[in-house]
ChimeraX commands (.cxc) that place a marker at each C-alpha (Angstrom):
marker #1 position 18.10,20.41,5.56 radius 0.5
marker #1 position 14.70,20.64,7.17 radius 0.5
marker #1 position 12.56,23.65,6.47 radius 0.5
marker #1 position 11.43,25.15,9.76 radius 0.5
marker #1 position 8.56,27.57,9.40 radius 0.5
marker #1 position 8.49,30.77,11.49 radius 0.5
marker #1 position 6.15,30.17,14.41 radius 0.5
marker #1 position 6.21,33.15,16.77 radius 0.5
marker #1 position 2.84,32.29,18.35 radius 0.5
marker #1 position 3.65,28.61,18.91 radius 0.5
marker #1 position 0.90,27.35,16.59 radius 0.5
marker #1 position 0.58,23.55,16.71 radius 0.5
marker #1 position -0.36,23.30,13.03 radius 0.5
marker #1 position 2.78,25.15,11.93 radius 0.5
marker #1 position 4.92,23.04,14.26 radius 0.5
marker #1 position 3.38,19.85,12.83 radius 0.5
marker #1 position 3.99,21.00,9.24 radius 0.5
marker #1 position 7.63,21.60,10.16 radius 0.5
marker #1 position 7.91,17.93,11.15 radius 0.5
marker #1 position 5.76,16.11,8.58 radius 0.5
marker #1 position 5.28,18.66,5.81 radius 0.5
marker #1 position 6.70,18.32,2.35 radius 0.5
marker #1 position 6.15,15.98,-0.52 radius 0.5
marker #1 position 7.39,12.68,0.92 radius 0.5
marker #1 position 7.17,12.49,4.73 radius 0.5
marker #1 position 3.45,11.85,4.97 radius 0.5
marker #1 position 3.69,9.21,2.26 radius 0.5
marker #1 position 6.53,7.51,4.14 radius 0.5
marker #1 position 4.46,7.50,7.33 radius 0.5
marker #1 position 1.48,6.09,5.42 radius 0.5
marker #1 position 3.55,3.22,4.09 radius 0.5
marker #1 position 4.85,2.41,7.56 radius 0.5
marker #1 position 1.37,2.21,9.14 radius 0.5
marker #1 position 1.07,-1.58,9.25 radius 0.5
marker #1 position 4.55,-3.06,9.44 radius 0.5
marker #1 position 8.26,-2.40,9.14 radius 0.5
marker #1 position 9.42,-1.78,5.58 radius 0.5
marker #1 position 12.88,-2.15,4.06 radius 0.5
marker #1 position 14.64,0.80,2.44 radius 0.5
marker #1 position 14.50,-0.79,-1.02 radius 0.5
marker #1 position 10.74,-1.31,-0.78 radius 0.5
marker #1 position 10.23,2.31,0.31 radius 0.5
marker #1 position 12.37,3.44,-2.61 radius 0.5
marker #1 position 10.34,1.34,-5.03 radius 0.5
marker #1 position 6.96,2.48,-3.65 radius 0.5
marker #1 position 7.91,6.15,-3.65 radius 0.5
marker #1 position 9.28,6.27,-7.18 radius 0.5
marker #1 position 10.30,8.83,-8.56 radius 0.5
marker #1 position 12.01,9.81,-5.27 radius 0.5
marker #1 position 15.82,9.75,-5.37 radius 0.5
marker #1 position 17.79,7.64,-2.89 radius 0.5
marker #1 position 19.40,10.83,-1.56 radius 0.5
marker #1 position 16.06,12.49,-0.81 radius 0.5
marker #1 position 14.59,9.30,0.67 radius 0.5
marker #1 position 17.61,8.91,2.95 radius 0.5
marker #1 position 17.34,12.55,4.04 radius 0.5
marker #1 position 13.62,12.29,4.77 radius 0.5
marker #1 position 14.10,9.05,6.72 radius 0.5
marker #1 position 16.92,10.59,8.77 radius 0.5
marker #1 position 14.79,13.60,9.66 radius 0.5
marker #1 position 11.83,11.43,10.64 radius 0.5
marker #1 position 14.16,9.29,12.77 radius 0.5
marker #1 position 15.79,12.34,14.41 radius 0.5
marker #1 position 12.32,13.67,15.22 radius 0.5
marker #1 position 11.37,10.37,16.84 radius 0.5
marker #1 position 8.58,9.54,14.38 radius 0.5
marker #1 position 10.19,6.38,12.99 radius 0.5
marker #1 position 12.63,3.76,14.22 radius 0.5
marker #1 position 15.50,2.45,12.09 radius 0.5
marker #1 position 16.53,-1.19,12.52 radius 0.5
marker #1 position 19.88,-2.16,11.01 radius 0.5
marker #1 position 20.72,-5.86,10.74 radius 0.5
marker #1 position 24.30,-7.05,10.38 radius 0.5
marker #1 position 23.64,-9.48,7.58 radius 0.5
marker #1 position 25.06,-10.05,4.14 radius 0.5
marker #1 position 23.70,-8.16,2.28 radius 0.5
marker #1 position 22.96,-5.53,4.93 radius 0.5
marker #1 position 19.29,-5.08,5.78 radius 0.5
marker #1 position 17.68,-1.90,7.10 radius 0.5
marker #1 position 14.02,-1.62,8.07 radius 0.5
marker #1 position 11.95,1.32,9.23 radius 0.5
marker #1 position 8.82,1.34,11.36 radius 0.5
marker #1 position 6.61,3.88,13.09 radius 0.5
marker #1 position 7.58,4.77,16.64 radius 0.5
marker #1 position 4.96,5.34,19.33 radius 0.5
marker #1 position 5.34,9.06,18.62 radius 0.5
marker #1 position 4.89,8.42,14.89 radius 0.5
marker #1 position 1.68,6.49,15.56 radius 0.5
marker #1 position 0.21,9.70,16.99 radius 0.5
marker #1 position 0.18,11.03,13.40 radius 0.5
marker #1 position -2.29,8.32,12.30 radius 0.5
marker #1 position -5.46,10.26,13.25 radius 0.5
marker #1 position -4.15,13.18,11.21 radius 0.5
marker #1 position -3.59,10.89,8.23 radius 0.5
marker #1 position -7.09,9.45,8.64 radius 0.5
marker #1 position -8.56,12.97,8.71 radius 0.5
marker #1 position -6.59,13.88,5.58 radius 0.5
marker #1 position -7.82,10.73,3.83 radius 0.5
marker #1 position -11.44,11.56,4.76 radius 0.5
marker #1 position -11.05,15.11,3.50 radius 0.5
marker #1 position -9.43,13.81,0.31 radius 0.5
marker #1 position -12.37,11.47,-0.24 radius 0.5
marker #1 position -14.70,14.46,-0.01 radius 0.5
marker #1 position -12.58,16.38,-2.50 radius 0.5
marker #1 position -12.42,13.59,-5.10 radius 0.5
marker #1 position -13.95,15.72,-7.81 radius 0.5
marker #1 position -11.13,18.25,-7.65 radius 0.5
marker #1 position -8.27,17.26,-9.94 radius 0.5
marker #1 position -4.74,17.53,-8.52 radius 0.5
marker #1 position -2.45,20.09,-10.13 radius 0.5
marker #1 position 0.23,17.53,-10.88 radius 0.5
marker #1 position -0.25,14.89,-13.52 radius 0.5
marker #1 position 0.99,12.16,-11.19 radius 0.5
marker #1 position -0.48,11.80,-7.73 radius 0.5
marker #1 position 0.28,9.17,-5.13 radius 0.5
marker #1 position -2.21,7.12,-3.17 radius 0.5
marker #1 position -1.23,4.47,-0.66 radius 0.5
marker #1 position -3.64,1.68,0.16 radius 0.5
marker #1 position -2.72,0.35,3.61 radius 0.5
marker #1 position -4.90,-2.72,3.08 radius 0.5
marker #1 position -2.78,-3.91,0.14 radius 0.5
marker #1 position 0.50,-2.15,1.03 radius 0.5
marker #1 position 0.56,-0.64,-2.44 radius 0.5
marker #1 position 1.25,2.88,-3.56 radius 0.5
marker #1 position -0.46,3.79,-6.81 radius 0.5
marker #1 position 0.54,6.53,-9.17 radius 0.5
marker #1 position -2.49,8.02,-10.87 radius 0.5
marker link #1:1,2 radius 0.2
marker link #1:2,3 radius 0.2
marker link #1:3,4 radius 0.2
marker link #1:4,5 radius 0.2
marker link #1:5,6 radius 0.2
marker link #1:6,7 radius 0.2
marker link #1:7,8 radius 0.2
marker link #1:8,9 radius 0.2
marker link #1:9,10 radius 0.2
marker link #1:10,11 radius 0.2
marker link #1:11,12 radius 0.2
marker link #1:12,13 radius 0.2
marker link #1:13,14 radius 0.2
marker link #1:14,15 radius 0.2
marker link #1:15,16 radius 0.2
marker link #1:16,17 radius 0.2
marker link #1:17,18 radius 0.2
marker link #1:18,19 radius 0.2
marker link #1:19,20 radius 0.2
marker link #1:20,21 radius 0.2
marker link #1:21,22 radius 0.2
marker link #1:22,23 radius 0.2
marker link #1:23,24 radius 0.2
marker link #1:24,25 radius 0.2
marker link #1:25,26 radius 0.2
marker link #1:26,27 radius 0.2
marker link #1:27,28 radius 0.2
marker link #1:28,29 radius 0.2
marker link #1:29,30 radius 0.2
marker link #1:30,31 radius 0.2
marker link #1:31,32 radius 0.2
marker link #1:32,33 radius 0.2
marker link #1:33,34 radius 0.2
marker link #1:34,35 radius 0.2
marker link #1:35,36 radius 0.2
marker link #1:36,37 radius 0.2
marker link #1:37,38 radius 0.2
marker link #1:38,39 radius 0.2
marker link #1:39,40 radius 0.2
marker link #1:40,41 radius 0.2
marker link #1:41,42 radius 0.2
marker link #1:42,43 radius 0.2
marker link #1:43,44 radius 0.2
marker link #1:44,45 radius 0.2
marker link #1:45,46 radius 0.2
marker link #1:46,47 radius 0.2
marker link #1:47,48 radius 0.2
marker link #1:48,49 radius 0.2
marker link #1:49,50 radius 0.2
marker link #1:50,51 radius 0.2
marker link #1:51,52 radius 0.2
marker link #1:52,53 radius 0.2
marker link #1:53,54 radius 0.2
marker link #1:54,55 radius 0.2
marker link #1:55,56 radius 0.2
marker link #1:56,57 radius 0.2
marker link #1:57,58 radius 0.2
marker link #1:58,59 radius 0.2
marker link #1:59,60 radius 0.2
marker link #1:60,61 radius 0.2
marker link #1:61,62 radius 0.2
marker link #1:62,63 radius 0.2
marker link #1:63,64 radius 0.2
marker link #1:64,65 radius 0.2
marker link #1:65,66 radius 0.2
marker link #1:66,67 radius 0.2
marker link #1:67,68 radius 0.2
marker link #1:68,69 radius 0.2
marker link #1:69,70 radius 0.2
marker link #1:70,71 radius 0.2
marker link #1:71,72 radius 0.2
marker link #1:72,73 radius 0.2
marker link #1:73,74 radius 0.2
marker link #1:74,75 radius 0.2
marker link #1:75,76 radius 0.2
marker link #1:76,77 radius 0.2
marker link #1:77,78 radius 0.2
marker link #1:78,79 radius 0.2
marker link #1:79,80 radius 0.2
marker link #1:80,81 radius 0.2
marker link #1:81,82 radius 0.2
marker link #1:82,83 radius 0.2
marker link #1:83,84 radius 0.2
marker link #1:84,85 radius 0.2
marker link #1:85,86 radius 0.2
marker link #1:86,87 radius 0.2
marker link #1:87,88 radius 0.2
marker link #1:88,89 radius 0.2
marker link #1:89,90 radius 0.2
marker link #1:90,91 radius 0.2
marker link #1:91,92 radius 0.2
marker link #1:92,93 radius 0.2
marker link #1:93,94 radius 0.2
marker link #1:94,95 radius 0.2
marker link #1:95,96 radius 0.2
marker link #1:96,97 radius 0.2
marker link #1:97,98 radius 0.2
marker link #1:98,99 radius 0.2
marker link #1:99,100 radius 0.2
marker link #1:100,101 radius 0.2
marker link #1:101,102 radius 0.2
marker link #1:102,103 radius 0.2
marker link #1:103,104 radius 0.2
marker link #1:104,105 radius 0.2
marker link #1:105,106 radius 0.2
marker link #1:106,107 radius 0.2
marker link #1:107,108 radius 0.2
marker link #1:108,109 radius 0.2
marker link #1:109,110 radius 0.2
marker link #1:110,111 radius 0.2
marker link #1:111,112 radius 0.2
marker link #1:112,113 radius 0.2
marker link #1:113,114 radius 0.2
marker link #1:114,115 radius 0.2
marker link #1:115,116 radius 0.2
marker link #1:116,117 radius 0.2
marker link #1:117,118 radius 0.2
marker link #1:118,119 radius 0.2
marker link #1:119,120 radius 0.2
marker link #1:120,121 radius 0.2
marker link #1:121,122 radius 0.2
marker link #1:122,123 radius 0.2
marker link #1:123,124 radius 0.2
marker link #1:124,125 radius 0.2
marker link #1:125,126 radius 0.2
marker link #1:126,127 radius 0.2
view
């Protein structure tokens, strides 16, 4: 179930966090920047995410119109996800976050493992 933050003044930042906040959604959007990606590949790249959580996050992103799900009637079944036009509007935010993160390189993350997705190589690294 999605966490909706109280937003009595209609703040755009709080509304955005309600849609793309959390541990996994921004990483999912980052992975989908360049091309459609199959569920299994997303699961592999986002390890240690569980299949249940990945499915939930993907459903919420799809319901919110940020990604598109393509289901192919093949054996074995194939499902791919890609950014929608609405989802592509998040890209400048991701670029700004990456730039800020580059400026904050000297600050160590609180968690031992941190994720970084390189769109040029389509790889997610765990540091």
